[in-house]
C-alpha positions in Angstrom: -23.1 -8.8 -23.4 -23.7 -12.0 -25.8 -20.9 -11.3 -28.3 -18.3 -10.9 -25.1 -19.8 -14.4 -23.3 -19.5 -16.3 -27.4 -15.8 -14.6 -27.4 -15.3 -16.1 -24.3 -16.6 -19.7 -24.8 -14.7 -19.7 -28.1 -11.7 -19.5 -26.4 -10.9 -16.1 -28.7 -9.5 -13.5 -25.2 -6.9 -12.9 -23.4 -5.6 -11.8 -20.0 -3.3 -9.6 -18.4 -1.5 -11.1 -15.3 -1.5 -8.7 -12.3 0.2 -8.4 -9.0 -1.8 -8.5 -5.7 -1.4 -8.0 -2.4 -2.1 -10.9 0.1 -2.9 -10.5 3.3 -3.3 -12.9 6.4 -5.1 -12.7 9.1 -5.3 -15.3 12.1 -7.8 -15.2 14.8 -7.1 -15.7 18.6 -7.4 -19.3 18.2 -4.4 -19.4 15.3 -7.5 -19.9 12.3 -5.6 -18.1 9.4 -7.4 -16.9 7.0 -5.9 -15.4 3.6 -7.6 -12.4 1.3 -6.6 -11.0 -1.7 -6.5 -7.3 -3.2 -6.1 -6.0 -6.4 -5.5 -2.6 -5.4 -4.7 -1.4 -2.1 -5.4 -3.1 1.9 -5.9 -0.5 4.9 -5.0 -1.8 8.3 -6.4 0.1 11.2 -8.0 -0.8 15.2 -11.4 0.3 15.1 -10.4 2.8 17.5 -8.4 5.9 16.2 -7.1 6.1 19.8 -5.4 2.5 19.8 -2.5 1.6 17.8 -2.1 -1.5 15.8 0.2 -4.2 16.9 1.0 -6.4 13.8 3.6 -8.5 12.2 4.2 -7.8 8.7 6.5 -10.1 5.9 7.6 -9.7 2.6 7.8 -12.8 0.3 11.0 -13.7 1.6 9.8 -14.3 4.9 11.6 -11.8 6.7 9.1 -11.0 9.3 9.1 -7.7 11.5 6.5 -6.1 14.3 5.3 -2.9 14.0 2.7 -0.6 15.7 1.0 2.3 14.4 -1.9 4.1 14.2 -2.6 2.2 10.8 -0.7 0.7 7.4 -1.7 1.2 3.9 -0.4 -1.9 1.6 -0.2 -0.9 -2.9 -0.4 -3.8 -4.6 1.1 -2.2 -7.2 -1.3 -3.3 -10.3 -4.0 -0.7 -9.7 -2.7 1.9 -7.6 -5.1 4.9 -6.7 -4.9 8.0 -5.7 -4.9 7.3 -2.0 -1.5 5.9 -2.2 -0.4 8.6 -4.2 -1.8 11.0 -1.7 -0.5 9.3 1.4 3.5 8.9 -0.1 3.8 12.1 -1.6 6.7 14.3 -0.1 6.2 18.0 -0.3 8.2 20.8 -0.5 7.3 22.7 2.8 7.7 19.2 4.4 11.3 18.7 2.3 11.9 22.5 3.7 11.8 22.3 7.0 13.4 19.4 7.5 16.6 20.1 5.5 16.0 23.7 7.6 15.9 21.9 11.0 19.3 19.6 9.9 20.9 22.9 9.4 21.5 22.9 5.5 21.2 25.5 3.2 19.3 25.0 0.3 16.8 27.1 -1.8 13.0 26.5 -2.1 14.3 25.3 -5.8 16.5 22.6 -4.3 13.7 21.6 -1.9 11.2 20.8 -4.7 13.7 19.1 -7.3 13.8 16.6 -4.1 10.0 15.9 -4.1 
């Protein structure tokens, strides 16, 4: 630890710039709080049967009102298995959708889409 602190004090270090997700919450009185996350942020109601209603926007101030059971947002910096699992598409899902659409395909073609 001492060696690390000495290097830091001497300016002998480097750093990496990482992307983070900025989250803004506004309470009923309009007071806004900002939070930053390095990996993922998950929004949902406390009660699982209640839908969440929220406004989501990007850096270009394009806003959209959403209503869902929740939303998972990843920063792209340190995304973990949680986001990978939540966004995974499996061959059996692709097969079912293509079949409903009346598309003729093989299991291998469905797997290639994933």
